[in-house]
C-alpha positions as a Markdown table, in Angstrom:
| # | Residue | x | y | z |
|---|---|---|---|---|
| 1 | Met | 160.1 | 49.8 | 74.9 |
| 2 | Glu | 159.1 | 50.9 | 71.5 |
| 3 | Ile | 162.7 | 51.0 | 70.4 |
| 4 | Ile | 163.1 | 47.3 | 71.3 |
| 5 | Lys | 160.0 | 46.4 | 69.3 |
| 6 | Asn | 161.3 | 48.3 | 66.3 |
| 7 | Leu | 164.7 | 46.8 | 66.6 |
| 8 | Ala | 163.2 | 43.2 | 66.8 |
| 9 | Leu | 161.0 | 43.9 | 63.8 |
| 10 | Ala | 163.9 | 45.3 | 61.7 |
| 11 | Thr | 166.0 | 42.2 | 62.6 |
| 12 | Asp | 163.3 | 39.8 | 61.5 |
| 13 | Val | 162.8 | 41.5 | 58.2 |
| 14 | Ala | 166.5 | 41.8 | 57.5 |
| 15 | Thr | 167.3 | 38.1 | 58.3 |
| 16 | Lys | 164.1 | 36.5 | 56.9 |
| 17 | Thr | 165.0 | 33.8 | 54.3 |
| 18 | Pro | 162.5 | 33.4 | 51.5 |
| 19 | Asp | 160.4 | 30.2 | 51.7 |
| 20 | Trp | 161.5 | 29.0 | 48.3 |
| 21 | Met | 165.1 | 29.2 | 49.3 |
| 22 | Val | 164.5 | 27.0 | 52.3 |
| 23 | Val | 162.8 | 24.4 | 50.1 |
| 24 | Val | 165.5 | 24.5 | 47.5 |
| 25 | Met | 168.2 | 24.1 | 50.2 |
| 26 | Gly | 166.4 | 21.2 | 51.9 |
| 27 | Val | 165.9 | 19.3 | 48.6 |
| 28 | Gly | 169.4 | 20.1 | 47.5 |
| 29 | Val | 170.9 | 18.8 | 50.7 |
| 30 | Val | 168.9 | 15.6 | 50.5 |
| 31 | Phe | 169.9 | 14.8 | 47.0 |
| 32 | Val | 173.6 | 15.7 | 47.6 |
| 33 | Gly | 173.5 | 13.3 | 50.6 |
| 34 | Leu | 172.0 | 10.5 | 48.5 |
| 35 | Ile | 174.5 | 11.0 | 45.7 |
| 36 | Leu | 177.3 | 10.8 | 48.3 |
| 37 | Ile | 175.9 | 7.6 | 49.7 |
| 38 | Ile | 175.8 | 6.1 | 46.2 |
| 39 | Leu | 179.4 | 7.1 | 45.5 |
| 40 | Ile | 180.6 | 5.6 | 48.8 |
| 41 | Cys | 178.8 | 2.4 | 48.1 |
| 42 | Lys | 180.4 | 2.2 | 44.6 |
| 43 | Ile | 183.8 | 2.9 | 46.0 |
| 44 | Met | 183.4 | 0.3 | 48.7 |
| 45 | Gly | 182.1 | -2.2 | 46.2 |
| 46 | Ala | 185.1 | -1.6 | 43.9 |
| 47 | Phe | 187.5 | -1.9 | 46.8 |
| 48 | Phe | 186.1 | -5.2 | 48.0 |
| 49 | Ala | 185.5 | -6.7 | 44.6 |
| 50 | Gly | 189.2 | -7.6 | 44.3 |
| 51 | Lys | 189.1 | -9.4 | 47.7 |
| 52 | Thr | 186.7 | -12.1 | 46.7 |
| 53 | Lys | 188.0 | -15.6 | 46.1 |
| 54 | Thr | 187.9 | -16.9 | 42.6 |
| 55 | Asp | 187.4 | -20.5 | 41.4 |
| 56 | Glu | 191.1 | -20.6 | 40.3 |
| 57 | Ser | 192.3 | -20.3 | 43.9 |
| 58 | Lys | 190.2 | -23.3 | 45.0 |
| 59 | Pro | 191.9 | -26.7 | 44.9 |
| 60 | Ala | 190.7 | -29.0 | 42.2 |
| 61 | Val | 188.3 | -31.6 | 43.4 |
| 62 | Thr | 189.5 | -35.1 | 42.6 |
| 63 | Gln | 187.4 | -38.2 | 42.8 |
| 64 | Ala | 188.4 | -40.6 | 45.6 |
| 65 | Pro | 189.7 | -43.9 | 44.4 |
| 66 | Val | 187.4 | -46.8 | 44.7 |
| 67 | Val | 188.5 | -49.1 | 47.4 |
| 68 | Ala | 187.1 | -52.6 | 47.9 |
| 69 | Ser | 185.3 | -52.4 | 51.2 |
| 70 | Lys | 184.5 | -55.3 | 53.5 |
| 71 | Pro | 180.9 | -55.8 | 54.4 |
| 72 | Ile | 179.5 | -54.0 | 57.5 |
| 73 | Glu | 179.3 | -56.5 | 60.4 |
| 74 | Asn | 176.7 | -54.8 | 62.6 |
| 75 | Arg | 174.5 | -53.4 | 59.8 |
| 76 | Gln | 171.2 | -53.7 | 61.5 |
| 77 | Glu | 172.4 | -52.1 | 64.7 |
| 78 | Ile | 174.0 | -49.2 | 62.9 |
| 79 | Ile | 170.8 | -48.6 | 60.9 |
| 80 | Ala | 168.8 | -48.7 | 64.1 |
| 81 | Ala | 171.0 | -46.2 | 65.8 |
| 82 | Val | 171.1 | -43.8 | 62.8 |
| 83 | Thr | 167.3 | -44.0 | 62.4 |
| 84 | Ala | 166.8 | -43.3 | 66.2 |
| 85 | Val | 169.0 | -40.2 | 65.9 |
| 86 | Cys | 167.2 | -39.0 | 62.8 |
| 87 | Ala | 163.8 | -39.5 | 64.4 |
| 88 | Glu | 164.9 | -37.6 | 67.5 |
| 89 | Glu | 166.1 | -34.7 | 65.5 |
| 90 | Met | 163.0 | -34.5 | 63.4 |
| 91 | Gly | 160.7 | -35.0 | 66.3 |
| 92 | Lys | 158.9 | -38.0 | 64.9 |
| 93 | Asp | 158.4 | -41.6 | 66.0 |
| 94 | Val | 161.0 | -44.1 | 64.9 |
| 95 | Ser | 158.3 | -46.3 | 63.3 |
| 96 | Ala | 157.4 | -43.3 | 61.0 |
| 97 | Ile | 160.8 | -43.5 | 59.4 |
| 98 | Arg | 161.7 | -45.9 | 56.6 |
| 99 | Val | 165.2 | -46.5 | 55.5 |
| 100 | Ile | 165.3 | -47.0 | 51.7 |
| 101 | Ser | 169.0 | -47.4 | 51.3 |
| 102 | Phe | 172.1 | -47.3 | 53.5 |
| 103 | Lys | 175.5 | -47.0 | 51.9 |
| 104 | Lys | 178.9 | -46.6 | 53.4 |
| 105 | Leu | 180.7 | -43.5 | 52.2 |
């Protein structure tokens, strides 16, 4: 029995890592991991930076030609319908909404 105790004690002394080494390894692993995450983010950013659309690829916006329009026949009915829909979406009473202007686009 004493031989087993001596063997266990000898094994613990021989394989015991100093405390400062455990701290240095732990901090080193954390910082190496953080540096690797930063590098991966930079590489992914550089890879996807070329994939974004530029303003040159968008078609030029041209102004629509002005066309003489005929007057709206059911103007009051259309305004009433649009106001009712807006009131329903906003959760308000129809009488609480005022129409300032109504233009055909």
